[in-house]
CHARMM internal coordinates of N, CA and C (Angstrom, degrees):
IC EDIT
DIST 1 N 1 CA 1.4562
DIST 1 CA 1 C 1.5366
ANGL 1 N 1 CA 1 C 105.90
DIST 1 C 2 N 1.2789
ANGL 1 CA 1 C 2 N 112.29
DIHE 1 N 1 CA 1 C 2 N 136.12
DIST 2 N 2 CA 1.4567
ANGL 1 C 2 N 2 CA 120.49
DIHE 1 CA 1 C 2 N 2 CA 167.68
DIST 2 CA 2 C 1.4582
ANGL 2 N 2 CA 2 C 113.19
DIHE 1 C 2 N 2 CA 2 C -105.03
DIST 2 C 3 N 1.2855
ANGL 2 CA 2 C 3 N 120.70
DIHE 2 N 2 CA 2 C 3 N 141.37
DIST 3 N 3 CA 1.4376
ANGL 2 C 3 N 3 CA 125.29
DIHE 2 CA 2 C 3 N 3 CA -175.60
DIST 3 CA 3 C 1.5207
ANGL 3 N 3 CA 3 C 106.68
DIHE 2 C 3 N 3 CA 3 C -132.81
DIST 3 C 4 N 1.3543
ANGL 3 CA 3 C 4 N 118.36
DIHE 3 N 3 CA 3 C 4 N 115.35
DIST 4 N 4 CA 1.4600
ANGL 3 C 4 N 4 CA 122.98
DIHE 3 CA 3 C 4 N 4 CA -175.54
DIST 4 CA 4 C 1.5970
ANGL 4 N 4 CA 4 C 106.88
DIHE 3 C 4 N 4 CA 4 C -124.49
DIST 4 C 5 N 1.3094
ANGL 4 CA 4 C 5 N 111.52
DIHE 4 N 4 CA 4 C 5 N 165.14
DIST 5 N 5 CA 1.4876
ANGL 4 C 5 N 5 CA 119.60
DIHE 4 CA 4 C 5 N 5 CA 174.86
DIST 5 CA 5 C 1.5621
ANGL 5 N 5 CA 5 C 107.40
DIHE 4 C 5 N 5 CA 5 C -130.85
DIST 5 C 6 N 1.3344
ANGL 5 CA 5 C 6 N 110.00
DIHE 5 N 5 CA 5 C 6 N 140.49
DIST 6 N 6 CA 1.4017
ANGL 5 C 6 N 6 CA 116.46
DIHE 5 CA 5 C 6 N 6 CA -178.40
DIST 6 CA 6 C 1.6012
ANGL 6 N 6 CA 6 C 113.78
DIHE 5 C 6 N 6 CA 6 C -108.15
DIST 6 C 7 N 1.2425
ANGL 6 CA 6 C 7 N 116.24
DIHE 6 N 6 CA 6 C 7 N 177.95
DIST 7 N 7 CA 1.4475
ANGL 6 C 7 N 7 CA 116.62
DIHE 6 CA 6 C 7 N 7 CA -178.57
DIST 7 CA 7 C 1.4319
ANGL 7 N 7 CA 7 C 112.00
DIHE 6 C 7 N 7 CA 7 C -66.22
DIST 7 C 8 N 1.3222
ANGL 7 CA 7 C 8 N 119.98
DIHE 7 N 7 CA 7 C 8 N 161.45
DIST 8 N 8 CA 1.4900
ANGL 7 C 8 N 8 CA 124.96
DIHE 7 CA 7 C 8 N 8 CA -172.96
DIST 8 CA 8 C 1.5213
ANGL 8 N 8 CA 8 C 106.30
DIHE 7 C 8 N 8 CA 8 C -73.06
DIST 8 C 9 N 1.3361
ANGL 8 CA 8 C 9 N 113.59
DIHE 8 N 8 CA 8 C 9 N 138.79
DIST 9 N 9 CA 1.4626
ANGL 8 C 9 N 9 CA 123.52
DIHE 8 CA 8 C 9 N 9 CA 176.10
DIST 9 CA 9 C 1.5373
ANGL 9 N 9 CA 9 C 106.07
DIHE 8 C 9 N 9 CA 9 C -119.53
DIST 9 C 10 N 1.3998
ANGL 9 CA 9 C 10 N 111.16
DIHE 9 N 9 CA 9 C 10 N 157.53
DIST 10 N 10 CA 1.5391
ANGL 9 C 10 N 10 CA 115.24
DIHE 9 CA 9 C 10 N 10 CA 174.02
DIST 10 CA 10 C 1.4739
ANGL 10 N 10 CA 10 C 107.93
DIHE 9 C 10 N 10 CA 10 C -79.51
DIST 10 C 11 N 1.3220
ANGL 10 CA 10 C 11 N 114.61
DIHE 10 N 10 CA 10 C 11 N 133.46
DIST 11 N 11 CA 1.5196
ANGL 10 C 11 N 11 CA 118.63
DIHE 10 CA 10 C 11 N 11 CA 167.97
DIST 11 CA 11 C 1.4305
ANGL 11 N 11 CA 11 C 113.13
DIHE 10 C 11 N 11 CA 11 C -64.06
DIST 11 C 12 N 1.2655
ANGL 11 CA 11 C 12 N 120.13
DIHE 11 N 11 CA 11 C 12 N 133.81
DIST 12 N 12 CA 1.5137
ANGL 11 C 12 N 12 CA 121.90
DIHE 11 CA 11 C 12 N 12 CA -176.53
DIST 12 CA 12 C 1.5599
ANGL 12 N 12 CA 12 C 114.48
DIHE 11 C 12 N 12 CA 12 C -65.05
DIST 12 C 13 N 1.2433
ANGL 12 CA 12 C 13 N 121.05
DIHE 12 N 12 CA 12 C 13 N -26.27
DIST 13 N 13 CA 1.3971
ANGL 12 C 13 N 13 CA 122.59
DIHE 12 CA 12 C 13 N 13 CA 179.80
DIST 13 CA 13 C 1.4239
ANGL 13 N 13 CA 13 C 115.18
DIHE 12 C 13 N 13 CA 13 C -97.93
DIST 13 C 14 N 1.3789
ANGL 13 CA 13 C 14 N 122.23
DIHE 13 N 13 CA 13 C 14 N -42.19
DIST 14 N 14 CA 1.3979
ANGL 13 C 14 N 14 CA 125.93
DIHE 13 CA 13 C 14 N 14 CA -172.85
DIST 14 CA 14 C 1.5594
ANGL 14 N 14 CA 14 C 110.88
DIHE 13 C 14 N 14 CA 14 C -100.71
DIST 14 C 15 N 1.3141
ANGL 14 CA 14 C 15 N 113.66
DIHE 14 N 14 CA 14 C 15 N -12.82
DIST 15 N 15 CA 1.5231
ANGL 14 C 15 N 15 CA 118.33
DIHE 14 CA 14 C 15 N 15 CA -177.47
DIST 15 CA 15 C 1.4958
ANGL 15 N 15 CA 15 C 117.21
DIHE 14 C 15 N 15 CA 15 C 63.86
DIST 15 C 16 N 1.4262
ANGL 15 CA 15 C 16 N 115.70
DIHE 15 N 15 CA 15 C 16 N 9.30
DIST 16 N 16 CA 1.4229
ANGL 15 C 16 N 16 CA 118.98
DIHE 15 CA 15 C 16 N 16 CA 175.79
DIST 16 CA 16 C 1.5538
ANGL 16 N 16 CA 16 C 110.65
DIHE 15 C 16 N 16 CA 16 C -86.40
DIST 16 C 17 N 1.3177
ANGL 16 CA 16 C 17 N 108.88
DIHE 16 N 16 CA 16 C 17 N 154.28
DIST 17 N 17 CA 1.4993
ANGL 16 C 17 N 17 CA 115.59
DIHE 16 CA 16 C 17 N 17 CA -176.87
DIST 17 CA 17 C 1.5542
ANGL 17 N 17 CA 17 C 108.63
DIHE 16 C 17 N 17 CA 17 C -73.89
DIST 17 C 18 N 1.3384
ANGL 17 CA 17 C 18 N 115.60
DIHE 17 N 17 CA 17 C 18 N 135.87
DIST 18 N 18 CA 1.4697
ANGL 17 C 18 N 18 CA 118.61
DIHE 17 CA 17 C 18 N 18 CA 176.49
DIST 18 CA 18 C 1.5485
ANGL 18 N 18 CA 18 C 107.29
DIHE 17 C 18 N 18 CA 18 C -146.66
DIST 18 C 19 N 1.2943
ANGL 18 CA 18 C 19 N 117.42
DIHE 18 N 18 CA 18 C 19 N 139.11
DIST 19 N 19 CA 1.4450
ANGL 18 C 19 N 19 CA 124.36
DIHE 18 CA 18 C 19 N 19 CA -178.70
DIST 19 CA 19 C 1.4944
ANGL 19 N 19 CA 19 C 108.27
DIHE 18 C 19 N 19 CA 19 C -85.71
DIST 19 C 20 N 1.2601
ANGL 19 CA 19 C 20 N 118.32
DIHE 19 N 19 CA 19 C 20 N 141.62
DIST 20 N 20 CA 1.4973
ANGL 19 C 20 N 20 CA 124.76
DIHE 19 CA 19 C 20 N 20 CA -179.66
DIST 20 CA 20 C 1.5641
ANGL 20 N 20 CA 20 C 101.96
DIHE 19 C 20 N 20 CA 20 C -92.64
DIST 20 C 21 N 1.2903
ANGL 20 CA 20 C 21 N 110.78
DIHE 20 N 20 CA 20 C 21 N 139.26
DIST 21 N 21 CA 1.5320
ANGL 20 C 21 N 21 CA 124.58
DIHE 20 CA 20 C 21 N 21 CA 176.32
DIST 21 CA 21 C 1.5275
ANGL 21 N 21 CA 21 C 108.50
DIHE 20 C 21 N 21 CA 21 C -110.33
DIST 21 C 22 N 1.3336
ANGL 21 CA 21 C 22 N 113.85
DIHE 21 N 21 CA 21 C 22 N 137.80
DIST 22 N 22 CA 1.4268
ANGL 21 C 22 N 22 CA 119.86
DIHE 21 CA 21 C 22 N 22 CA -178.67
DIST 22 CA 22 C 1.5333
ANGL 22 N 22 CA 22 C 108.40
DIHE 21 C 22 N 22 CA 22 C -131.20
DIST 22 C 23 N 1.3343
ANGL 22 CA 22 C 23 N 115.73
DIHE 22 N 22 CA 22 C 23 N 128.93
DIST 23 N 23 CA 1.4487
ANGL 22 C 23 N 23 CA 120.21
DIHE 22 CA 22 C 23 N 23 CA 172.06
DIST 23 CA 23 C 1.5391
ANGL 23 N 23 CA 23 C 105.24
DIHE 22 C 23 N 23 CA 23 C -120.23
DIST 23 C 24 N 1.4716
ANGL 23 CA 23 C 24 N 108.88
DIHE 23 N 23 CA 23 C 24 N 139.29
DIST 24 N 24 CA 1.4169
ANGL 23 C 24 N 24 CA 114.18
DIHE 23 CA 23 C 24 N 24 CA -174.32
DIST 24 CA 24 C 1.5156
ANGL 24 N 24 CA 24 C 110.21
DIHE 23 C 24 N 24 CA 24 C -131.57
DIST 24 C 25 N 1.2642
ANGL 24 CA 24 C 25 N 123.77
DIHE 24 N 24 CA 24 C 25 N 138.84
DIST 25 N 25 CA 1.3266
ANGL 24 C 25 N 25 CA 130.31
DIHE 24 CA 24 C 25 N 25 CA 177.08
DIST 25 CA 25 C 1.5070
ANGL 25 N 25 CA 25 C 115.79
DIHE 24 C 25 N 25 CA 25 C -125.67
DIST 25 C 26 N 1.3606
ANGL 25 CA 25 C 26 N 116.96
DIHE 25 N 25 CA 25 C 26 N 137.95
DIST 26 N 26 CA 1.5044
ANGL 25 C 26 N 26 CA 122.79
DIHE 25 CA 25 C 26 N 26 CA 178.55
DIST 26 CA 26 C 1.4981
ANGL 26 N 26 CA 26 C 101.27
DIHE 25 C 26 N 26 CA 26 C -120.61
DIST 26 C 27 N 1.4081
ANGL 26 CA 26 C 27 N 115.77
DIHE 26 N 26 CA 26 C 27 N 115.87
DIST 27 N 27 CA 1.4604
ANGL 26 C 27 N 27 CA 123.06
DIHE 26 CA 26 C 27 N 27 CA 178.12
DIST 27 CA 27 C 1.4594
ANGL 27 N 27 CA 27 C 111.71
DIHE 26 C 27 N 27 CA 27 C -108.37
DIST 27 C 28 N 1.2892
ANGL 27 CA 27 C 28 N 116.20
DIHE 27 N 27 CA 27 C 28 N 131.62
DIST 28 N 28 CA 1.4736
ANGL 27 C 28 N 28 CA 120.61
DIHE 27 CA 27 C 28 N 28 CA 178.97
DIST 28 CA 28 C 1.5447
ANGL 28 N 28 CA 28 C 105.73
DIHE 27 C 28 N 28 CA 28 C -91.89
DIST 28 C 29 N 1.3810
ANGL 28 CA 28 C 29 N 115.94
DIHE 28 N 28 CA 28 C 29 N 121.20
DIST 29 N 29 CA 1.3859
ANGL 28 C 29 N 29 CA 122.26
DIHE 28 CA 28 C 29 N 29 CA 171.06
DIST 29 CA 29 C 1.5467
ANGL 29 N 29 CA 29 C 113.31
DIHE 28 C 29 N 29 CA 29 C -94.69
DIST 29 C 30 N 1.2139
ANGL 29 CA 29 C 30 N 119.80
DIHE 29 N 29 CA 29 C 30 N -165.96
DIST 30 N 30 CA 1.5221
ANGL 29 C 30 N 30 CA 123.90
DIHE 29 CA 29 C 30 N 30 CA 173.45
DIST 30 CA 30 C 1.5188
ANGL 30 N 30 CA 30 C 114.21
DIHE 29 C 30 N 30 CA 30 C -59.28
DIST 30 C 31 N 1.3978
ANGL 30 CA 30 C 31 N 108.68
DIHE 30 N 30 CA 30 C 31 N -52.26
DIST 31 N 31 CA 1.4129
ANGL 30 C 31 N 31 CA 114.03
DIHE 30 CA 30 C 31 N 31 CA -177.06
DIST 31 CA 31 C 1.6767
ANGL 31 N 31 CA 31 C 115.37
DIHE 30 C 31 N 31 CA 31 C -124.29
DIST 31 C 32 N 1.2890
ANGL 31 CA 31 C 32 N 111.55
DIHE 31 N 31 CA 31 C 32 N -5.19
DIST 32 N 32 CA 1.4724
ANGL 31 C 32 N 32 CA 118.99
DIHE 31 CA 31 C 32 N 32 CA -177.50
DIST 32 CA 32 C 1.5344
ANGL 32 N 32 CA 32 C 111.46
DIHE 31 C 32 N 32 CA 32 C -128.91
DIST 32 C 33 N 1.2795
ANGL 32 CA 32 C 33 N 116.48
DIHE 32 N 32 CA 32 C 33 N 161.32
DIST 33 N 33 CA 1.4483
ANGL 32 C 33 N 33 CA 122.94
DIHE 32 CA 32 C 33 N 33 CA 165.20
DIST 33 CA 33 C 1.5353
ANGL 33 N 33 CA 33 C 107.43
DIHE 32 C 33 N 33 CA 33 C -112.87
DIST 33 C 34 N 1.2427
ANGL 33 CA 33 C 34 N 113.53
DIHE 33 N 33 CA 33 C 34 N 133.20
DIST 34 N 34 CA 1.4687
ANGL 33 C 34 N 34 CA 121.96
DIHE 33 CA 33 C 34 N 34 CA -173.97
DIST 34 CA 34 C 1.5662
ANGL 34 N 34 CA 34 C 106.64
DIHE 33 C 34 N 34 CA 34 C -110.33
DIST 34 C 35 N 1.3733
ANGL 34 CA 34 C 35 N 113.86
DIHE 34 N 34 CA 34 C 35 N 141.45
DIST 35 N 35 CA 1.4458
ANGL 34 C 35 N 35 CA 119.65
DIHE 34 CA 34 C 35 N 35 CA -175.48
DIST 35 CA 35 C 1.6474
ANGL 35 N 35 CA 35 C 103.53
DIHE 34 C 35 N 35 CA 35 C -120.26
DIST 35 C 36 N 1.2895
ANGL 35 CA 35 C 36 N 113.36
DIHE 35 N 35 CA 35 C 36 N 125.04
DIST 36 N 36 CA 1.5379
ANGL 35 C 36 N 36 CA 116.98
DIHE 35 CA 35 C 36 N 36 CA 178.24
DIST 36 CA 36 C 1.5786
ANGL 36 N 36 CA 36 C 101.08
DIHE 35 C 36 N 36 CA 36 C -124.58
DIST 36 C 37 N 1.3358
ANGL 36 CA 36 C 37 N 111.44
DIHE 36 N 36 CA 36 C 37 N 135.24
DIST 37 N 37 CA 1.4398
ANGL 36 C 37 N 37 CA 120.76
DIHE 36 CA 36 C 37 N 37 CA 175.30
DIST 37 CA 37 C 1.4952
ANGL 37 N 37 CA 37 C 111.35
DIHE 36 C 37 N 37 CA 37 C -127.72
DIST 37 C 38 N 1.2909
ANGL 37 CA 37 C 38 N 120.77
DIHE 37 N 37 CA 37 C 38 N 142.64
DIST 38 N 38 CA 1.4255
ANGL 37 C 38 N 38 CA 133.03
DIHE 37 CA 37 C 38 N 38 CA -178.55
DIST 38 CA 38 C 1.4863
ANGL 38 N 38 CA 38 C 108.78
DIHE 37 C 38 N 38 CA 38 C -132.68
DIST 38 C 39 N 1.3069
ANGL 38 CA 38 C 39 N 115.40
DIHE 38 N 38 CA 38 C 39 N 107.86
DIST 39 N 39 CA 1.5738
ANGL 38 C 39 N 39 CA 121.52
DIHE 38 CA 38 C 39 N 39 CA 176.60
DIST 39 CA 39 C 1.5432
ANGL 39 N 39 CA 39 C 109.76
DIHE 38 C 39 N 39 CA 39 C -116.77
DIST 39 C 40 N 1.3111
ANGL 39 CA 39 C 40 N 111.84
DIHE 39 N 39 CA 39 C 40 N 136.14
DIST 40 N 40 CA 1.4890
ANGL 39 C 40 N 40 CA 115.44
DIHE 39 CA 39 C 40 N 40 CA 179.51
DIST 40 CA 40 C 1.5362
ANGL 40 N 40 CA 40 C 107.81
DIHE 39 C 40 N 40 CA 40 C -158.17
DIST 40 C 41 N 1.4063
ANGL 40 CA 40 C 41 N 111.32
DIHE 40 N 40 CA 40 C 41 N 161.13
DIST 41 N 41 CA 1.4384
ANGL 40 C 41 N 41 CA 116.49
DIHE 40 CA 40 C 41 N 41 CA 168.82
DIST 41 CA 41 C 1.4931
ANGL 41 N 41 CA 41 C 112.44
DIHE 40 C 41 N 41 CA 41 C -82.48
DIST 41 C 42 N 1.2784
ANGL 41 CA 41 C 42 N 118.58
DIHE 41 N 41 CA 41 C 42 N 179.62
DIST 42 N 42 CA 1.4057
ANGL 41 C 42 N 42 CA 117.82
DIHE 41 CA 41 C 42 N 42 CA -177.90
DIST 42 CA 42 C 1.5502
ANGL 42 N 42 CA 42 C 120.74
DIHE 41 C 42 N 42 CA 42 C -63.03
DIST 42 C 43 N 1.3760
ANGL 42 CA 42 C 43 N 108.88
DIHE 42 N 42 CA 42 C 43 N -18.60
DIST 43 N 43 CA 1.4714
ANGL 42 C 43 N 43 CA 116.46
DIHE 42 CA 42 C 43 N 43 CA 178.82
DIST 43 CA 43 C 1.5649
ANGL 43 N 43 CA 43 C 114.31
DIHE 42 C 43 N 43 CA 43 C -67.55
DIST 43 C 44 N 1.3107
ANGL 43 CA 43 C 44 N 116.03
DIHE 43 N 43 CA 43 C 44 N -23.44
DIST 44 N 44 CA 1.4601
ANGL 43 C 44 N 44 CA 119.83
DIHE 43 CA 43 C 44 N 44 CA -179.79
DIST 44 CA 44 C 1.4544
ANGL 44 N 44 CA 44 C 116.93
DIHE 43 C 44 N 44 CA 44 C -111.76
DIST 44 C 45 N 1.3226
ANGL 44 CA 44 C 45 N 117.06
DIHE 44 N 44 CA 44 C 45 N 10.01
DIST 45 N 45 CA 1.5044
ANGL 44 C 45 N 45 CA 122.46
DIHE 44 CA 44 C 45 N 45 CA 178.41
DIST 45 CA 45 C 1.5855
ANGL 45 N 45 CA 45 C 111.91
DIHE 44 C 45 N 45 CA 45 C -63.44
DIST 45 C 46 N 1.3160
ANGL 45 CA 45 C 46 N 115.92
DIHE 45 N 45 CA 45 C 46 N -20.18
DIST 46 N 46 CA 1.4488
ANGL 45 C 46 N 46 CA 116.67
DIHE 45 CA 45 C 46 N 46 CA 179.41
DIST 46 CA 46 C 1.5982
ANGL 46 N 46 CA 46 C 108.35
DIHE 45 C 46 N 46 CA 46 C -69.36
DIST 46 C 47 N 1.3638
ANGL 46 CA 46 C 47 N 116.04
DIHE 46 N 46 CA 46 C 47 N -19.04
DIST 47 N 47 CA 1.4469
ANGL 46 C 47 N 47 CA 120.90
DIHE 46 CA 46 C 47 N 47 CA 178.42
DIST 47 CA 47 C 1.5235
ANGL 47 N 47 CA 47 C 111.68
DIHE 46 C 47 N 47 CA 47 C -74.81
DIST 47 C 48 N 1.3504
ANGL 47 CA 47 C 48 N 118.06
DIHE 47 N 47 CA 47 C 48 N -20.32
DIST 48 N 48 CA 1.5050
ANGL 47 C 48 N 48 CA 119.76
DIHE 47 CA 47 C 48 N 48 CA -175.26
DIST 48 CA 48 C 1.4535
ANGL 48 N 48 CA 48 C 115.91
DIHE 47 C 48 N 48 CA 48 C -53.90
DIST 48 C 49 N 1.3564
ANGL 48 CA 48 C 49 N 121.69
DIHE 48 N 48 CA 48 C 49 N -41.20
DIST 49 N 49 CA 1.5220
ANGL 48 C 49 N 49 CA 116.24
DIHE 48 CA 48 C 49 N 49 CA 178.06
DIST 49 CA 49 C 1.5010
ANGL 49 N 49 CA 49 C 112.57
DIHE 48 C 49 N 49 CA 49 C -62.97
DIST 49 C 50 N 1.3652
ANGL 49 CA 49 C 50 N 117.23
DIHE 49 N 49 CA 49 C 50 N -36.40
DIST 50 N 50 CA 1.4526
ANGL 49 C 50 N 50 CA 121.23
DIHE 49 CA 49 C 50 N 50 CA 179.30
DIST 50 CA 50 C 1.5331
ANGL 50 N 50 CA 50 C 111.52
DIHE 49 C 50 N 50 CA 50 C -66.05
DIST 50 C 51 N 1.3206
ANGL 50 CA 50 C 51 N 115.92
DIHE 50 N 50 CA 50 C 51 N -39.83
DIST 51 N 51 CA 1.5240
ANGL 50 C 51 N 51 CA 122.98
DIHE 50 CA 50 C 51 N 51 CA 175.26
DIST 51 CA 51 C 1.5213
ANGL 51 N 51 CA 51 C 106.83
DIHE 50 C 51 N 51 CA 51 C -62.70
DIST 51 C 52 N 1.4020
ANGL 51 CA 51 C 52 N 120.61
DIHE 51 N 51 CA 51 C 52 N -45.18
DIST 52 N 52 CA 1.4262
ANGL 51 C 52 N 52 CA 117.39
DIHE 51 CA 51 C 52 N 52 CA 179.12
DIST 52 CA 52 C 1.4754
ANGL 52 N 52 CA 52 C 116.30
DIHE 51 C 52 N 52 CA 52 C -60.58
DIST 52 C 53 N 1.3359
ANGL 52 CA 52 C 53 N 112.09
DIHE 52 N 52 CA 52 C 53 N -34.56
DIST 53 N 53 CA 1.5762
ANGL 52 C 53 N 53 CA 116.57
DIHE 52 CA 52 C 53 N 53 CA 174.72
DIST 53 CA 53 C 1.4334
ANGL 53 N 53 CA 53 C 115.13
DIHE 52 C 53 N 53 CA 53 C -65.56
DIST 53 C 54 N 1.3783
ANGL 53 CA 53 C 54 N 113.04
DIHE 53 N 53 CA 53 C 54 N -38.42
DIST 54 N 54 CA 1.5340
ANGL 53 C 54 N 54 CA 115.59
DIHE 53 CA 53 C 54 N 54 CA -177.80
DIST 54 CA 54 C 1.5881
ANGL 54 N 54 CA 54 C 106.70
DIHE 53 C 54 N 54 CA 54 C -71.36
DIST 54 C 55 N 1.2680
ANGL 54 CA 54 C 55 N 118.33
DIHE 54 N 54 CA 54 C 55 N -39.82
DIST 55 N 55 CA 1.4456
ANGL 54 C 55 N 55 CA 121.81
DIHE 54 CA 54 C 55 N 55 CA 179.40
DIST 55 CA 55 C 1.4881
ANGL 55 N 55 CA 55 C 110.06
DIHE 54 C 55 N 55 CA 55 C -58.69
DIST 55 C 56 N 1.4109
ANGL 55 CA 55 C 56 N 113.12
DIHE 55 N 55 CA 55 C 56 N -48.76
DIST 56 N 56 CA 1.5499
ANGL 55 C 56 N 56 CA 118.41
DIHE 55 CA 55 C 56 N 56 CA -179.03
DIST 56 CA 56 C 1.5131
ANGL 56 N 56 CA 56 C 113.00
DIHE 55 C 56 N 56 CA 56 C -61.15
DIST 56 C 57 N 1.4043
ANGL 56 CA 56 C 57 N 116.39
DIHE 56 N 56 CA 56 C 57 N -25.90
DIST 57 N 57 CA 1.4245
ANGL 56 C 57 N 57 CA 119.25
DIHE 56 CA 56 C 57 N 57 CA -174.55
DIST 57 CA 57 C 1.5718
ANGL 57 N 57 CA 57 C 110.85
DIHE 56 C 57 N 57 CA 57 C -90.10
DIST 57 C 58 N 1.2635
ANGL 57 CA 57 C 58 N 120.49
DIHE 57 N 57 CA 57 C 58 N -6.15
DIST 58 N 58 CA 1.4830
ANGL 57 C 58 N 58 CA 124.55
DIHE 57 CA 57 C 58 N 58 CA -177.12
DIST 58 CA 58 C 1.4711
ANGL 58 N 58 CA 58 C 110.28
DIHE 57 C 58 N 58 CA 58 C -67.19
DIST 58 C 59 N 1.3823
ANGL 58 CA 58 C 59 N 113.76
DIHE 58 N 58 CA 58 C 59 N 133.60
DIST 59 N 59 CA 1.5432
ANGL 58 C 59 N 59 CA 119.35
DIHE 58 CA 58 C 59 N 59 CA 175.59
DIST 59 CA 59 C 1.5202
ANGL 59 N 59 CA 59 C 107.63
DIHE 58 C 59 N 59 CA 59 C -128.30
DIST 59 C 60 N 1.2759
ANGL 59 CA 59 C 60 N 113.28
DIHE 59 N 59 CA 59 C 60 N 148.46
DIST 60 N 60 CA 1.5064
ANGL 59 C 60 N 60 CA 119.33
DIHE 59 CA 59 C 60 N 60 CA -179.46
DIST 60 CA 60 C 1.5274
ANGL 60 N 60 CA 60 C 106.15
DIHE 59 C 60 N 60 CA 60 C -76.59
DIST 60 C 61 N 1.2912
ANGL 60 CA 60 C 61 N 115.60
DIHE 60 N 60 CA 60 C 61 N 138.59
DIST 61 N 61 CA 1.5281
ANGL 60 C 61 N 61 CA 117.53
DIHE 60 CA 60 C 61 N 61 CA -179.12
DIST 61 CA 61 C 1.5488
ANGL 61 N 61 CA 61 C 108.18
DIHE 60 C 61 N 61 CA 61 C -93.08
END
COOR INIT
IC SEED 1 N 1 CA 1 C
IC BUILD
């Protein structure tokens, strides 16, 4: 998993500066490589553990 931070953006409701966080996964399947990206502001970073669990549970059909 790669985890990166981007330049500060203005929050649409509060107009405060907030940095975007981006988590990326590359998953190797049987015949394909899958790319999953999750980007959020600091308000939704509490969802990151749930997103990690979902990504870890993915299976190729």
